[in-house]
N, C-alpha and C positions, 0 to 999 in steps of 0.2 A: 503493499500500499503506499504510495506516494505520499510528500508529506499536505502537500493539497487536500487530499482526501482524507487525510487523519483529521485534520482541523476540520472541514466540512462534519466529520462523522462525528468529531468531539463536539461542535455546534450543536448539532442535533439533539446528540444525547443530553446539552446542557437544557435545550430550549424544551427536551420532550421531560426531563424531571422538575423545571419550573412549571410547565404545566401541572404534572401530578401534585406537586404541592399548592400551586392556588388550590386548583380542585379541592382537595386535604381542606384546606381553608375554608374552603365555600361551605363544604360538607359539615364542618365544624360548627360555625356560625348561624349555617341555618337550623341545625339540631339543637342548640344554645337556644336560639330564637323561641322555637317551640317549647320548650322547656322538656326535651324529652334527653335523657341518658343513651350512651351508644347501645346499650342492651336491648331497650325500646325501639332504637333504629332498627336494629337487624332483627328483629320481631316485627317488626314493621314492611320491613323491605325483603325479607326471607334471604337474608345473605347472611352471615355465620358474622359475631361479632368479632372475630379475630378479624374476618378480614374486610371488616368497617373498619378497626383499628388502622389497619395494614392503610385502606384509603387515607382516613384523615391523617397520619403521618406522612403522604405525600408517596408512598410504596406502591400503591396497590394498583397491576394493570389490569385498568378497569376494563370489560368485554362491553357492547352495547347493551344487551339484555340487564347485566348489573346494573348501569349506568340510569337506565329507564327505572328499575326498580328500587334505588335509592331516592332519585328524583319523583317518583310516586308519592315516598314516605313521606320525602320532607314538603310537597305539597308543591312544587317548582315545575319548570320544565327542564327535559335533560342540558337543552343548552343554556341554562341558566347556571346548571354547575361548572359547566365548560369554560364559562366567559370570568374574563376577569374581575375580580372582587370588586366594585366600586359603589360611592355613598347611595348614590340613586339608585342602585337596583337593591341595596338592602333597604332602603327608605320605601323602594314601592312595596319589597316583600312582605315589612312591617306593618305598613297600612292594608294589605290586604289580608293577615294574619289580623290584625284591628278588627278590618270588617266581620272576618267570619265569624268573630267572638262574639260580634256586639249583639242586646238583645232584637228580635226582630222588632218591635216594636221601635226601638232607636231606629231604626235604619231610615226612613222617610226622614225624621229631622237631620241624618246626618248628611243624606243626598242632598237636601236641599241648602245646607250650611258649604257642601263641596261644591255646589253647582254658584250658589252667591258669589264664593270665595275665588273660582278660577274658569267657569262657564263666562264668556266674553256678552255684553248683551250684544242688541240687534245693529246698533251705533256703532260700536266699536266693531264689530264682525264686519262691517259693510266697508271700514275704511282698509282692509285686509283682506286682498284678492289674491285666491290661490287657485293657477290655472292646472286642470288636471287633463290627461287623456296621453295615448299613447306617443312615442315616439315620430316626429313628424306630424304632429297635428296643428302645430303653429304656435306653441306655449311662449318659446324664445323670443319670436318673431312679433309675434302680437304685444306679448308681454312688456317688451321693450319699451314697443312705440307706446301702448297705454300708460304704461307708466313716467313714458317722456310730457303726455299731455297731461296725466293728474298730479304732474311733479310732485312724484313719491319715489323710493327707491325701487329696482328692478332687483330682483334677488334666484338665482336659480342655486334649490336647494343641494342637486348634485355637484357645482364647485363648491360650496359650503364645506360638503362630506369632503370632498378633495383636497380643501386648506384645512380641513380639520385632521385627517388622518395622514396630510405630507406625502399622498400618492394617490395615482389615476383610481378608478374607480374599478377597472377591471384587475389592480392588484391587490385591492381591499379584497375584493372577492376570493382572490386567489391566497392571500395573505390570512383573511379571517373568516371566510366563507360569509351566506347569508346571515346569521347573526350578527356578525361582526357588522356588516356594512350596516343593518337595521339598528344595531345600537350608534352606531353615528347619526343616522337620518335621524332619527328622534334625538338625538342631544344638540343637532344642527338646528331642527323644528324648533325646539325650546329655546334656543338660544336665540333666534329670528325672533320669537314672539315675543320676549323678554326685552329684545334691543330696541323695537320698531312699533310704534301706535301704527302705524301706516304700510303700505309696501303694496306693491305684483310681486306674486311670486309662482314661479315656474316647479311645480313639483315634478317626480320621477314618475313615469309612466308604470311604475308598479307599487308605489305609494297607497295603492286603494287594495292591493294583498293583504298587510300587515293591518288589522283589526284595530287594535289601540293608537298608532300614528294614526289613520284614514283619520278614526275619532277624532281626537284630536285636532284634524285639520278642520274638518268640518265642524266642532264646536268652534274655533278662533278666527276662522274666515269665511269670508263668500267664496265660495268652491264653482269656478264653472268646469264643466265638460266641453272641451274643443274636441267635436268629432268629425270625421271624414269617413270616407269609402278607403277601405285595406289599399286600391290600387296607389290610392292621393299619398297615405301613409309612405308607401316607400317610393314613390316617385319623390317626395322631399325628402328622403333620406340620403337619397343619391344625390340629390341636387347641395346638400351639405358636405359632397364629398367621400362621404362612405361610401365602397363598391363593393361593400362583403354581402349585401344581400343579393348581389347582381350575381353570384357565381354560381347560386342554385336558387335561382330564381322561382319555380316553382315550389319548393320544399318552402323557404323562407316566406310565399306569398300563405299556403297552405298554414304555417305556424304563425302568421299574422293574425289571418279569418282564427283558427284557435284563439286565441289570447283575446282578441276583442270578444270574439263569445264568451269565454267564461269569465272575463269580467263587465260587462256591458251591465250587469247587474247593480255592480257595484259603481261603476262609473255617475249613472245614473241619479245614485243618493246627493248629488253634488244640486246647489240650488238654482242652478241654471244649468242648460246645456244652448250650448252655439254650433249648429251644422255648414260648415266651412267649405260642404264638400260644391267642386264648383264655383267657387267665389274668387274673388281677386283679396291680394293683402286690406286693399283700401276698403271694400265689401265688407269683409270680416273685422276689422278695427271697427267701423263705425258701427254695427252691433254688438258688436263688444261692448264699447263706450255707452252705448243704452244700456246694456245689463246690467253694468259696474257702476255707472256712475250718472242712476238715476235723477231725477228734478223731486226736488225735496217736498213733491205734492203726491212722487208716485214712487213706491218701493215697492217692486215686484218680487215674489216670493215662487221658487219650483215652479219658473216658465221655462218654456221652450222657445226657442226665438228661431227660426231661419236668415242664416245671413243673408 
């Protein structure tokens, strides 16, 4: 084995040890938060107490099955056990446990309190415009122009994610997988919401597939689904300089139609839908402005206006 290969192997072993240690710490913290002993966790997960101890010490070579058993017993997702511990995740887990332990009679009051504290009122929502839809829908082009006319910041959430991670989206998926991308997505969205009272935001096409993040977007922003025909989505992506879809155009088009079909119901939860099919950018912008910057006497909700 040459020196380069030896260093690479050493780095991989070091990363594996760090990941196991982080998971062990997470299991200990979650178990303590639930007030469980190691013996009780072993019984609840059907994993031997000795093996649970090995996991908590960062020495357990955990299989997918055991990971799921431990996660179920700790009332979290397997991805949470694999993620790097952070204060926000710990706080969310603690809040979930508090809600689960609260008496049923207190839940309505608790919900009203949380909504009053964190859910934006209609006026605040209307100052934050979020454009959703597949790539090639026109989110960046129309969003940038709308923000210029409204004199508010234009924000592309994917660019915010890349800045936070310090690497392109493709590398984020390779390094951290889908859970890592979603963690950055939520953190960046929360940061944008905290920093800006008004904006136009272009969200990633898949944001609707993550229920908790999409719910946050719907609660805090006026959302508009930019809709187009599959052929127009693909043509616009190619116009942007990405020729990859053309390499296997038939398969790419089939995939695009499948994705659209699977997300239609989710996209339709937006406050408004703007169909840009067959329209010029100027026509679509005019319609988008009418949807997002209504006159004071008219505040449409859940409407659908073709461009």
